[in-house]
Every structure is written in C-alpha cells, then in structure tokens.
C-alpha positions in Angstrom: 105.8 -53.7 -73.2 107.7 -51.9 -70.4 111.5 -52.1 -70.8 113.3 -53.2 -67.7 116.9 -52.4 -66.9 119.1 -54.0 -64.2 121.0 -51.8 -61.8 124.8 -52.4 -61.7 125.7 -54.7 -58.9 122.1 -56.0 -58.6 122.1 -59.0 -61.0 118.7 -60.5 -61.4 116.8 -57.5 -60.0 114.2 -56.3 -62.5 115.6 -58.5 -65.3 114.0 -61.2 -67.3 115.4 -64.5 -68.5 116.5 -63.2 -71.9 118.6 -60.5 -70.2 120.3 -63.0 -67.8 121.0 -65.4 -70.7 122.5 -62.6 -72.7 124.8 -61.7 -69.8 126.0 -65.3 -69.4 126.7 -65.7 -73.1 128.5 -62.4 -73.1 130.8 -63.4 -70.2 131.4 -66.8 -71.7 132.3 -65.3 -75.0 134.6 -62.8 -73.2 136.3 -65.6 -71.2 136.8 -67.7 -74.4 138.4 -64.9 -76.2 140.7 -64.1 -73.2 141.8 -67.6 -72.2 141.1 -70.1 -75.0 142.5 -68.0 -77.8 145.1 -66.3 -75.6 144.2 -63.0 -77.3 144.2 -59.8 -75.4 140.9 -57.9 -75.3 141.5 -54.2 -75.9 138.0 -52.8 -75.7 135.7 -52.4 -72.6 132.0 -53.5 -72.5 129.6 -50.9 -73.7 125.9 -50.5 -74.5 124.4 -50.0 -78.0 120.8 -50.1 -76.8 119.2 -47.4 -74.7 117.9 -49.6 -72.0 120.9 -51.8 -71.3 123.0 -51.3 -68.2 126.8 -51.1 -68.3 128.5 -54.0 -66.5 130.9 -52.0 -64.4 132.2 -55.1 -62.7 134.2 -55.7 -65.9 136.1 -52.4 -65.4 139.4 -52.2 -63.5 138.3 -51.8 -59.9 139.7 -49.3 -57.4 139.8 -50.2 -53.7 138.8 -48.0 -50.9 140.8 -48.1 -47.6 138.5 -46.9 -44.8 138.5 -47.1 -41.0 134.8 -47.2 -40.0 135.7 -45.2 -36.8 136.9 -42.4 -39.1 134.9 -43.0 -42.3 135.4 -39.4 -43.5 139.2 -40.1 -44.0 138.7 -42.9 -46.6 141.1 -43.0 -49.5 141.4 -44.8 -52.8 144.1 -47.4 -53.1 145.2 -48.8 -56.5 145.9 -52.6 -56.4 148.6 -53.8 -58.8 147.0 -57.2 -59.1 143.7 -57.4 -60.9 141.7 -60.3 -62.2 142.4 -61.5 -65.7 139.0 -60.4 -66.9 139.1 -56.9 -65.5 142.7 -56.4 -66.5 141.6 -56.7 -70.1 139.8 -53.3 -69.7 141.7 -50.1 -69.0 138.7 -48.2 -67.7 138.3 -47.9 -63.9 135.4 -48.1 -61.5 135.1 -47.4 -57.8 132.9 -50.0 -56.2 132.5 -50.0 -52.4 129.1 -51.4 -51.5 127.7 -52.3 -48.1 130.3 -50.1 -46.3 130.5 -47.3 -43.8 131.4 -44.3 -46.0 129.8 -41.0 -45.1 131.4 -39.2 -48.1 133.5 -39.8 -51.1 137.1 -40.8 -50.5 139.2 -37.7 -50.0 141.5 -38.3 -52.9 138.9 -39.2 -55.5 139.7 -36.2 -57.7 143.2 -37.8 -58.2 141.3 -40.3 -60.5 139.4 -38.0 -62.9 139.1 -40.9 -65.4 136.8 -43.0 -63.2 133.9 -44.3 -65.3 131.6 -45.7 -62.6 131.0 -45.1 -58.9 129.0 -47.6 -56.9 128.6 -46.8 -53.2 125.5 -48.7 -52.4 124.3 -49.2 -48.9 126.7 -46.9 -47.1 126.0 -43.9 -44.8 126.0 -40.9 -47.1 123.6 -38.2 -45.9 124.5 -35.4 -48.4 124.9 -35.6 -52.1 128.6 -35.9 -53.0 130.4 -33.4 -55.3 131.3 -35.2 -58.5 132.4 -32.4 -60.8 136.0 -33.6 -61.0 134.9 -36.9 -62.5 134.2 -35.5 -65.9 134.2 -38.9 -67.6 131.7 -40.5 -65.2 129.2 -42.9 -66.9 127.4 -44.6 -64.0 126.6 -43.4 -60.5 124.9 -45.8 -58.0 124.1 -44.4 -54.5 121.3 -46.8 -53.7 120.4 -47.4 -50.1 122.1 -44.5 -48.4 120.5 -41.7 -46.3 120.8 -38.8 -48.8 118.0 -36.1 -48.2 118.3 -33.8 -51.2 119.6 -33.6 -54.7 121.0 -30.0 -54.9 121.4 -27.5 -57.7 124.2 -28.5 -60.0 124.5 -32.0 -58.6 125.3 -33.4 -62.0 126.9 -30.4 -63.7 130.3 -31.1 -65.3 129.4 -34.7 -66.1 128.7 -34.6 -69.9 128.9 -38.4 -70.4 126.8 -39.4 -67.4 124.5 -42.2 -68.6 123.0 -43.9 -65.5 122.0 -42.6 -62.1 120.6 -44.8 -59.3 119.3 -43.1 -56.1 116.7 -45.7 -54.9 116.1 -46.3 -51.2 117.4 -43.0 -49.8 115.3 -40.4 -47.9 115.3 -37.8 -50.6 112.6 -35.2 -50.2 113.5 -32.9 -53.2 115.3 -32.7 -56.4 116.4 -29.2 -57.5 115.0 -28.4 -61.0 118.5 -27.4 -62.1 120.2 -30.5 -60.8 121.2 -31.6 -64.3 123.3 -29.7 -66.8 120.8 -28.0 -69.3 122.8 -29.4 -72.1 122.7 -33.1 -70.9 122.8 -35.4 -73.9 123.8 -38.9 -72.6 121.5 -39.6 -69.7 119.4 -42.8 -70.2 118.5 -44.2 -66.8 117.5 -42.2 -63.7 115.9 -44.0 -60.8 114.9 -42.5 -57.5 112.3 -45.0 -56.3 111.4 -45.6 -52.7 112.2 -42.1 -51.4 110.2 -39.3 -49.8 109.5 -37.0 -52.8 106.2 -35.0 -52.7 106.9 -32.8 -55.7 108.7 -33.4 -59.0 109.6 -30.9 -61.8 109.0 -32.7 -65.2 111.6 -30.6 -66.8 114.0 -33.2 -65.3 112.8 -35.7 -67.9 111.5 -33.5 -70.7 114.8 -34.2 -72.5 115.3 -33.3 -76.2 116.3 -36.9 -77.1 115.1 -40.5 -76.6 115.9 -42.0 -73.2 115.2 -45.3 -71.4 113.6 -44.6 -68.0 113.0 -42.1 -65.2 111.6 -44.0 -62.2 109.8 -42.0 -59.5 107.8 -45.0 -58.2 107.0 -45.6 -54.5 107.4 -42.0 -53.3 104.7 -39.6 -52.0 104.4 -37.4 -55.1 101.2 -35.2 -55.2 102.1 -32.4 -57.5 104.2 -31.5 -60.5 106.1 -28.2 -60.1 107.1 -25.6 -62.7 109.3 -23.1 -60.8 110.6 -21.4 -63.9 107.1 -21.2 -65.6 108.3 -22.9 -68.7 105.7 -24.1 -71.3 105.9 -27.1 -73.6 106.9 -25.9 -77.1 104.7 -27.7 -79.5 107.2 -27.2 -82.3 110.0 -29.0 -80.4 110.6 -32.7 -79.8 110.8 -34.3 -76.3 111.9 -37.9 -75.6 110.3 -40.3 -75.8 111.0 -42.5 -72.8 109.4 -44.3 -69.9 108.4 -42.3 -66.8 107.2 -44.4 -63.8 104.9 -42.6 -61.3 103.4 -45.7 -59.9 102.6 -46.0 -56.2 102.4 -42.2 -55.5 99.6 -39.8 -54.5 98.8 -38.1 -57.8 95.1 -37.2 -57.9 94.7 -35.6 -61.4 97.5 -36.0 -63.9 95.7 -34.0 -66.6 95.4 -31.0 -64.3 99.0 -31.3 -63.4 100.2 -31.2 -67.0 98.2 -28.1 -67.6 100.9 -26.2 -65.6 103.2 -26.6 -68.6 101.0 -24.9 -71.2 99.1 -28.0 -72.3 95.6 -26.6 -72.8 93.7 -29.7 -74.0 94.0 -33.4 -74.4 94.8 -33.1 -78.1 98.1 -31.4 -77.2 99.0 -34.4 -75.0 99.2 -36.5 -78.2 102.7 -35.0 -78.5 103.6 -37.5 -75.8 101.7 -40.5 -77.3 104.9 -42.4 -77.9 106.1 -42.0 -74.3 105.4 -44.5 -71.6 103.8 -43.1 -68.4 103.0 -45.5 -65.6 100.4 -44.0 -63.2 99.2 -47.2 -61.6 98.4 -47.3 -57.9 97.7 -43.5 -57.6 94.5 -42.3 -55.9 93.0 -40.6 -59.0 90.0 -38.5 -58.2 87.7 -39.4 -61.1 85.7 -36.2 -61.8 85.3 -33.7 -64.6 89.1 -32.9 -64.4 89.7 -36.5 -65.6 87.1 -36.5 -68.4 89.3 -36.0 -71.4 92.0 -38.3 -70.1 89.6 -41.1 -69.4 87.9 -40.5 -72.8 91.2 -41.2 -74.4 91.7 -44.6 -72.9 89.8 -46.6 -75.5 92.1 -45.3 -78.2 95.3 -45.7 -76.2 94.6 -49.5 -75.7 95.3 -49.9 -79.4 99.0 -49.1 -79.1 100.0 -48.8 -75.4 101.2 -51.6 -73.2 98.0 -53.0 -71.6 99.4 -53.3 -68.0 100.3 -49.6 -68.0 96.6 -48.8 -68.6 95.5 -50.9 -65.6 94.8 -47.6 -63.7 91.9 -47.3 -61.3 90.1 -44.5 -59.5 90.7 -43.8 -55.9 87.7 -41.5 -55.4 84.9 -40.6 -55.2 83.6 -43.7 -53.3 81.3 -44.9 -56.2 84.4 -45.2 -58.5 86.9 -46.5 -56.0 89.0 -49.3 -57.6 87.1 -49.0 -60.9 89.4 -49.1 -63.9 89.5 -45.8 -65.8 88.2 -47.5 -69.0 85.1 -48.7 -67.1 84.1 -45.3 -65.7 80.9 -43.9 -67.4 81.9 -40.6 -69.0 78.6 -39.0 -68.3 79.1 -39.4 -64.6 82.4 -37.5 -64.5 81.2 -34.3 -63.0 82.4 -31.5 -60.6 80.5 -29.5 -58.1 80.8 -25.8 -58.7 80.3 -23.3 -55.8 81.5 -20.0 -57.3 78.5 -17.8 -58.3 76.2 -20.8 -57.7 72.8 -19.6 -56.3 72.6 -20.4 -52.6 69.5 -22.6 -52.8 70.7 -24.5 -55.9 73.4 -27.0 -56.8 75.7 -26.4 -59.7 77.5 -29.2 -61.6 80.0 -29.1 -64.4 79.3 -31.9 -66.9 81.9 -32.2 -69.7 80.0 -35.1 -71.3 77.0 -32.8 -72.0 79.3 -29.7 -72.5 77.3 -27.7 -70.0 76.9 -26.6 -66.4 73.8 -27.9 -64.7 72.1 -25.4 -62.4 69.5 -27.4 -60.4 66.9 -25.4 -58.5 64.0 -27.8 -58.5 61.4 -27.7 -55.8 62.9 -24.5 -54.1 59.8 -22.3 -54.4 61.9 -19.5 -55.9 59.8 -16.5 -57.0 62.2 -15.5 -59.8 65.2 -16.8 -61.8 68.5 -16.6 -59.9 70.4 -13.3 -60.2 73.7 -15.0 -61.1 75.1 -18.3 -62.2 78.6 -19.8 -62.8 80.3 -19.3 -66.2 79.7 -21.6 -69.1 76.8 -23.0 -71.2 73.9 -23.5 -68.8 71.2 -26.2 -68.3 68.8 -24.8 -65.8 66.2 -27.0 -64.0 63.6 -24.6 -62.4 60.9 -27.2 -62.1 58.1 -26.6 -59.5 59.1 -23.2 -58.3 56.9 -20.1 -57.8 58.0 -18.0 -60.8 55.3 -15.8 -62.2 57.3 -13.8 -64.8 60.3 -14.7 -66.9 62.4 -11.6 -66.6 65.6 -10.8 -68.5 68.9 -11.9 -66.9 72.4 -11.3 -68.2 73.2 -15.0 -68.4 70.2 -16.0 -70.5 72.2 -15.8 -73.7 74.3 -18.7 -72.3 71.3 -20.9 -71.5 71.0 -24.0 -73.8 68.3 -25.8 -71.8 65.7 -24.2 -69.6 63.0 -26.2 -67.9 60.3 -24.0 -66.2 57.6 -26.6 -66.0 55.0 -26.5 -63.1 55.6 -22.9 -62.0 53.0 -20.1 -62.0 54.3 -18.4 -65.1 51.9 -15.9 -66.6 54.2 -13.5 -68.5 57.4 -13.5 -70.5 59.5 -10.3 -70.9 60.2 -9.7 -74.6 63.9 -9.0 -73.9 64.1 -12.3 -72.0 62.7 -14.1 -74.9 65.1 -12.4 -77.3 68.1 -13.3 -75.0 67.2 -17.0 -75.2 68.3 -17.2 -78.9 70.8 -20.0 -78.2 68.4 -22.3 -76.3 68.0 -25.9 -77.6 65.0 -26.8 -75.3 62.6 -24.4 -73.6 59.9 -26.2 -71.6 57.1 -23.9 -70.5 54.4 -26.5 -69.8 52.4 -26.7 -66.6 52.0 -22.9 -66.4 49.3 -20.4 -67.0 50.6 -18.5 -70.0 48.0 -16.4 -71.8 50.4 -14.5 -74.1 53.9 -15.0 -75.5 55.9 -12.2 -77.0 56.8 -12.2 -80.7 60.5 -12.2 -79.9 60.1 -15.8 -78.8 60.3 -16.7 -82.5 64.1 -16.5 -82.2 63.7 -19.9 -80.6 63.5 -22.8 -83.0 60.0 -24.4 -83.0 61.6 -27.8 -82.3 63.0 -26.4 -79.0 59.8 -24.8 -77.6 57.3 -26.8 -75.5 54.0 -25.0 -74.6 50.7 -26.1 -73.0 48.1 -26.8 -75.7 45.2 -24.8 -74.2 46.3 -21.9 -72.0 47.0 -19.1 -74.7 44.4 -16.5 -75.5 43.7 -15.5 -79.1 45.1 -12.0 -79.8 46.8 -10.2 -82.6 50.1 -10.5 -80.7 50.1 -14.2 -81.8 49.8 -13.4 -85.5 53.5 -14.3 -86.0 53.0 -17.9 -84.7 51.5 -19.5 -87.9 54.3 -18.2 -90.2 57.0 -19.2 -87.6 55.8 -22.8 -87.1 54.5 -23.4 -90.7 57.2 -25.8 -91.7 57.5 -27.7 -88.4 55.2 -30.6 -87.6 56.2 -31.7 -84.1 53.4 -32.2 -81.6 55.0 -29.7 -79.3 53.8 -26.9 -81.7 51.2 -28.5 -84.0 48.7 -29.0 -81.2 49.0 -25.6 -79.5 45.7 -23.7 -79.5 44.4 -20.4 -78.3 41.1 -19.6 -76.7 38.9 -17.2 -78.8 37.2 -14.6 -76.7 34.4 -14.2 -79.3 33.0 -17.7 -79.4 34.9 -19.5 -76.6 36.4 -22.2 -78.9 40.0 -23.3 -79.2 41.8 -22.4 -82.4 44.9 -24.2 -83.7 47.5 -21.5 -83.9 49.3 -22.9 -86.9 46.1 -22.4 -88.9 44.6 -19.4 -87.2 43.4 -16.5 -89.4 43.5 -12.9 -88.5 39.8 -13.0 -87.9 40.0 -15.9 -85.5 42.7 -14.1 -83.6 40.4 -11.1 -83.3 42.5 -8.8 -85.6 39.7 -7.6 -87.9 39.2 -3.9 -87.5 35.7 -2.6 -86.6 34.8 0.1 -89.2 31.2 0.4 -88.3 31.5 3.5 -86.2 30.8 6.8 -87.9 32.6 9.9 -86.8 30.4 12.6 -85.3 31.1 16.2 -85.7 30.4 17.9 -82.4 30.7 21.4 -81.1 33.8 20.4 -79.3 35.4 19.3 -82.6 34.6 22.6 -84.2 36.1 24.5 -81.3 39.2 22.4 -81.6 39.5 23.0 -85.3 39.3 26.8 -84.8 41.9 26.6 -82.0 44.2 24.7 -84.3 43.8 27.2 -87.1 44.6 30.1 -84.8 47.6 28.3 -83.3 49.0 27.1 -86.6 51.4 30.0 -87.2 52.8 29.6 -83.7 53.1 25.8 -84.0 54.7 26.1 -87.4 57.6 27.9 -85.9 58.0 25.7 -82.8 57.5 22.5 -84.6 58.9 23.5 -88.0 60.8 20.2 -88.4 57.6 18.2 -87.7 55.8 20.4 -90.3 58.6 19.7 -92.8 58.4 16.0 -92.2 54.7 16.0 -92.8 55.2 18.1 -96.0 57.8 15.7 -97.3 55.6 12.8 -96.6 52.5 14.3 -98.2 54.2 15.3 -101.3 56.4 12.1 -101.7 54.2 10.2 -104.1 53.4 13.2 -106.4 57.1 14.2 -106.4 58.2 10.7 -107.4 55.7 10.3 -110.2 56.4 13.7 -111.7 60.2 13.9 -111.5 61.4 10.2 -111.4 58.9 8.1 -113.4 61.4 5.3 -114.2 63.4 5.5 -111.0 62.0 2.4 -109.4 62.8 0.2 -112.4 66.6 1.0 -112.1 67.0 0.4 -108.3 69.2 -2.5 -107.1 67.8 -2.9 -103.6 64.3 -2.7 -102.1 65.6 -2.0 -98.6 68.7 -0.3 -97.1 68.9 -1.7 -93.5 70.6 0.8 -91.1 71.4 -0.8 -87.8 73.9 -0.6 -84.9 77.0 -2.6 -85.6 78.0 -3.5 -82.0 74.6 -4.6 -80.5 74.0 -8.3 -80.0 70.3 -7.8 -79.4 69.8 -5.7 -82.6 71.9 -8.1 -84.7 69.8 -11.0 -83.4 66.5 -9.3 -84.2 67.8 -8.6 -87.7 69.0 -12.1 -88.4 66.1 -14.0 -86.7 63.1 -11.8 -87.5 63.7 -9.1 -90.1 65.7 -11.0 -92.7 63.4 -14.1 -92.7 60.4 -11.8 -93.1 61.9 -9.9 -96.0 63.0 -13.2 -97.6 59.5 -14.5 -97.4 58.4 -11.4 -99.4 61.3 -11.8 -101.8 62.7 -8.4 -101.1 66.3 -7.5 -101.9 68.2 -5.7 -99.2 71.6 -4.3 -98.2 72.9 -4.7 -94.7 76.1 -2.5 -94.3 77.8 -4.7 -91.7 77.4 -7.7 -93.9 77.5 -6.3 -97.5 80.2 -3.6 -97.4 82.9 -4.3 -100.0 86.3 -5.0 -98.4 88.4 -1.8 -98.3 85.5 0.5 -99.2 85.1 3.8 -97.5 82.0 3.4 -95.3 80.6 6.9 -96.0 81.1 6.7 -99.8 79.5 3.2 -99.7 76.5 4.5 -97.8 75.8 7.3 -100.3 76.2 5.0 -103.3 74.0 2.2 -101.9 71.3 4.6 -100.8 71.0 5.9 -104.4 70.4 2.3 -105.4 67.8 1.6 -102.8 64.0 2.0 -102.9 63.7 2.8 -99.2 65.7 2.9 -95.9 64.8 0.9 -92.7 66.2 2.7 -89.6 66.4 0.2 -86.6 66.5 2.6 -83.7 68.0 1.8 -80.3 70.3 3.4 -77.8 73.3 1.7 -79.5 72.2 3.1 -82.8 72.2 6.7 -81.5 75.6 6.2 -80.0 77.3 5.5 -83.3 78.1 8.4 -85.6 78.0 6.3 -88.7 74.4 5.3 -88.0 73.4 9.0 -87.6 75.1 9.7 -90.9 73.2 6.9 -92.5 69.8 8.3 -91.3 70.6 11.9 -92.4 71.7 10.8 -95.9 68.7 8.5 -96.2 66.3 11.3 -95.2 68.0 13.9 -97.5 68.3 11.6 -100.5 65.0 9.8 -100.2 62.5 12.0 -98.4 63.6 15.5 -99.3 64.4 14.6 -102.9 61.4 12.4 -103.2 63.4 9.4 -104.3 62.1 6.9 -101.7 60.9 6.5 -98.1 62.4 6.1 -94.7 60.8 3.9 -92.1 61.9 4.0 -88.4 61.5 0.8 -86.4 62.2 1.0 -82.6 63.9 -2.1 -81.3 64.5 -0.6 -77.8 63.1 2.4 -76.0 65.1 5.6 -76.5 64.9 8.9 -74.7 64.0 11.8 -76.9 66.8 13.8 -75.4 69.3 11.3 -76.8 68.1 12.0 -80.4 70.3 14.8 -81.8 69.0 14.7 -85.4 65.9 17.0 -85.5 64.2 15.2 -88.4 64.5 11.9 -86.6 63.2 13.5 -83.4 60.3 15.0 -85.4 59.4 11.6 -86.8 59.3 10.2 -83.2 57.2 13.2 -82.0 54.7 12.5 -84.8 54.5 8.9 -83.8 55.8 7.8 -87.2 58.0 5.0 -85.7 57.0 1.4 -85.7 57.6 -1.2 -83.0 59.9 -4.1 -83.9 58.2 -6.4 -81.4 54.7 -6.1 -82.9 54.4 -8.4 -85.9 51.6 -6.4 -87.4 53.9 -3.3 -87.4 56.6 -5.1 -89.2 54.1 -6.5 -91.7 52.7 -3.0 -92.3 56.2 -1.7 -93.0 57.2 -4.5 -95.4 53.8 -4.3 -97.2 54.4 -0.6 -98.0 57.8 -1.2 -99.6 
C-alpha cells in the first residue's frame, strides 16, 4: 500500500489511526520518563524508518522577533525558559508559522546548529539561502509565495532529510537544486504548485527513499537538460513518486528521454511506486507496452495506484488502462503516407496498416512509411503488380477485386517475406516462377483464370506437400482442348510443353548459299571471335577429353556443384535459398556455396581453388552485383580454366538479372553470353535443364 507521512506541524494531515496512536504513546512514554521517574532524557527524538517524520516540536524552539511593518528586519531571540519536554532535548528548531516573514531572520547564521526550520504560511517570495545551516534536517516552507527553486538551493546541507514546499506558486525546480552527493533526503513534497516540467534526476537517487510528491501541479513533460541516460548496471531508489492530478499524456514516451528503449528496461523500477492517477493519458500506440504490462503489475503493486484511466481519445475516456483493448491502441502516421490512403501503426499486430481500399488507384503507391507493412489495396484499378522498394517489408498484401493481369518477376521475388498474398478477383493468366518464394499457405489465387503454359511447370513441385484449398483447387485452362487442369497434378503435356518434332528440315538454295558464305568468312570470324571459337572448342571436346585423361575423376569428387554468386545481393541470395537450393536438394545433389561453407579463417582465393578441384561443375549466377565483385570474377576464371580448359568439368552460366555486355570484362564469359550459352534463372525449364545435365 502507499506509505503516508505527516508533515511537521500538521498533525493528522495524511496520517492514519496507527500513526496517531503511535505519537500519543510516544509522548506519554516521554512524559512518564521525564516526570514520573524524575530522570532526565538526554536524547532527542529520531526516526529509524524511512517514512516517519521528525517531531520537531520536541526540539528546543527558537523565537522570532518581527515587526510586520518591517518583516525583513526579523531576528531570532533565545528564550531562557523552555517547556520541560523541550528542555530535555538540546537540539534547536526555528518554528514561526502563520506569520509575516518575507525572508529568513537576519541573524539565522548565528545559529548554525539549527536542526529544523518551519516557516509555514508566511510571505516568502524567493527561496531562502540556507547554506550556513549545515546540520539542518527538516525544512518546511509550505503555504508561502515562492516562485522558483534555484540552482544550489540545497547545497551544503548534507544531513537534510525532509523538505516541504507545498502550496506555493513554484513554476520550476532547477535540476541542480540538490547536492549531487545527497545521501539523507527521504521526503520531498511540492504539491499544489504551478510546475509544468520536472527533471526526474531530482528523484533518481542512488538509495531507497520515502516519497517525492509532485501531485496537483500542471506537469506535462519530463525534462533531461543534461542528456543523462539511465545506467542499467546501477541501482536507483526505490521510493514513491506521486504525479497524480497533473497533465501527463504519455509516461512511457517521457521516460524514453532517459535512455529507456523498451518496456523491459522499465522493470528496473518495478519496486518503485509511481502514482499517475488523474492524468489525461492519451491511449494510443505510445501506451501499448505500458498498458500491456498492467495485468502483471496487479499481482504485486498497490491496487489503488493502478486505478489509472485514459483521458483520450473520446472512445477511451475514463476507461481504466487494464480495460483498454490492446488491438485498438493505434496511431495515425502521416509521414510518407500516400495522399489517398490512411496509415495506422498497430503495435498489437506488429505492423503498419496502409489502407487504400476503393481509391481506384492504377498502381501501387510509390512510397510508404517505415516498418512492416499490411497493405489493403482492395477494389482499385491496378493492372500490373510492379516492383517497389518497400515490397520486401510487406507481410500482408490484399489485391482482391482489381484488374490485375500481370506480375513483374522482380516484384514477386521481393515479396519473399509476405505471410498472406491475396490475388483473387482479378484476371491473372500467368504468374512468374519467382512467385514460388512465397509459401503456398500464404498465396490465394482464383481457381479458373490461369492459362496452361510451360511457365507454370514449377507449380506442381512447389505445392506438392501443401493441401490447403487456396492452392489445391487452382486450375489452368488448356488451349488444346479447352478443359481446366488441376495445376498440382498437371503434366508437361497438359501444360503444352511437349516439343513438336514432326517438322523435317529442308535444304534450300538459300541454305547452301549461307553455308558457302560461312566457309568463306570462317578465317575472318575465327580471328574476330577467337574467344567464341575457343569456347566452342572446349565444349565440343569436353566429353572426349574427360573420358580419355580422367577416367576415374568423377568418382573422387566431393561436390556436384560449386555455386558462384554475389555475396552482397539480397535478390541473388533469396533466389539461391528459395529456388536453387531446394531444387538441388530434390535431386540429391551435393553443393558448395562459398558465402555459407567457407572455413573460418580460410584464405578465400585458396579455398576457391581447392574446392573447385573437388567439384564436378560450377554454376555461375550472373547479375550486375556479381560482375562488380572481384572475387566473383576470380571464381569464374578459375572455374573455366580448371574445368573447361582442362576438361575436368563443366561451367553453367545462369542469368538472374540482365547485364550489359560492356560490363563483362572476362572475354570467355562474354563469349559464352554472345553464344547464347547462358540460362535464365526465372524459367523453371532452364533450371531443370541445367540440373539434369550435372
């Protein structure tokens, strides 16, 4: 429960019956010892517990002599006669409540051993200088007209334990008001003032304290002028901090100013007591983690302190935090949000919703806010799904009821992280093979719009082990007989992939002329295209050379395929992991991927040479990123020299992206491209042809 401490000179205010009873018993015991036993008391009252208040009335009291027409000339007068009770304690206190003082008595520094000062309900407007009272324990300036607590206000007061500044008109507390090495402060109350900003480093003390009370102010923000961060390896507090009846909107956001990055780090303060009741909390996505913590906090935190309600938005006004639906804690996002759409941050779903439904958009938006995206593009006018830079961040994409007819292969490849992709209600006749990077469980297609072509040959193998209706019932329309064929069972013949071998070549006069021209031009072409000629020569004599010179070579090889690919290309890496490696695994091929299989500490070039000698063939995955990396060019040249020239194996070039011939520096690689000896990585039949020849 919340601990309550009475202010000196305010008996009964904020105390319970047990505390009052304790005081009565304490005074009776003191009186009995003083009078009944006639024994002198030699010790003054003190507090063992953190949250008890010193009874300064039991100290020897100094009197103030003041003329209210000249209150600034007040002086302290020592009375020789004191009460029997107070005479028993040699400590002194200055108590002058409900007076007309505008400052401290002019001779107060003549009494450096004063232990308590109580000047409640006087006319002080500036904070008094107290540095000469180095033994001060208690300061009570309640009910004055002080406007500020300045820098160094409490410096030089190493024993200061209690400070009461309630009911003034204080607008600010300097962050360096306290001595940085304060070790005794237990109670600091500044309720019912005009504060709008507070620096929490006032109460981030390195020891356990009782209470800091900032209630009934106008606090909106927490400040951090010195940009200090919470040190997770150090201890702070704990203690009670009361922010009730202020104007704080988002406490979680405020504490982020002190280096607290997530709600887990706030558990460092789990033993503290924070009272945020009666603040106008704005319950949106900024409050998600804090509200989500409430169910656990109720197990060990005072229940009344958790009786916190929302102030806005209107639908959550006065709703307790532990009753707010977590999935409705959202924030509107405007930065980079498409003009015709709405963007909503949803922490519960860990995404950002981009809602563009019913907007008749012809294309996907050009830009979106940062974060994982859920995009609702229902009932627009999109005819083609083109690549956008943010597609790799999309986790849900709904394109139902558009006019979609085509999907760019790069767009499909970029959707590798999507969890649901709904393409129903469109007029799709074809889908690219790169769409197989999407899980079959995530893809939703119309069951009857696709056309049977060889481009769909990948579909059956991709969906073979999935039985969901979203894939199992998808058909394609055969152009031969007009019937619908289930794609998961479609054969090459049903897809129209059987080659027509009925045509017979006819030798014509034109053909003869062309042959003669070739024979005449051969010497010239042999010089101009000498590298192309050498490539053809190496290819034609590969099999004969292998059988003649290396008859047992294939039995000693460790790998079937050496995969040479760019190391810093996300698209290339995705194609390898999602398409190539599963295809090789299905054929039970062994392979070496340098980026994955290099031994730690190995020299890359030595590792390339050694592994190529242990491989049956090399697979060159060509892209602009590949050509830009010297190590990749080295891998190709070594593969060509060791395998093709020496007749030890074969080199297959697979193009993942278009490259300009001028970018290709290696002449043998350029020759292979000129001879159309490269395969396309986005045609399933090309990949099957390569793997079947290994």
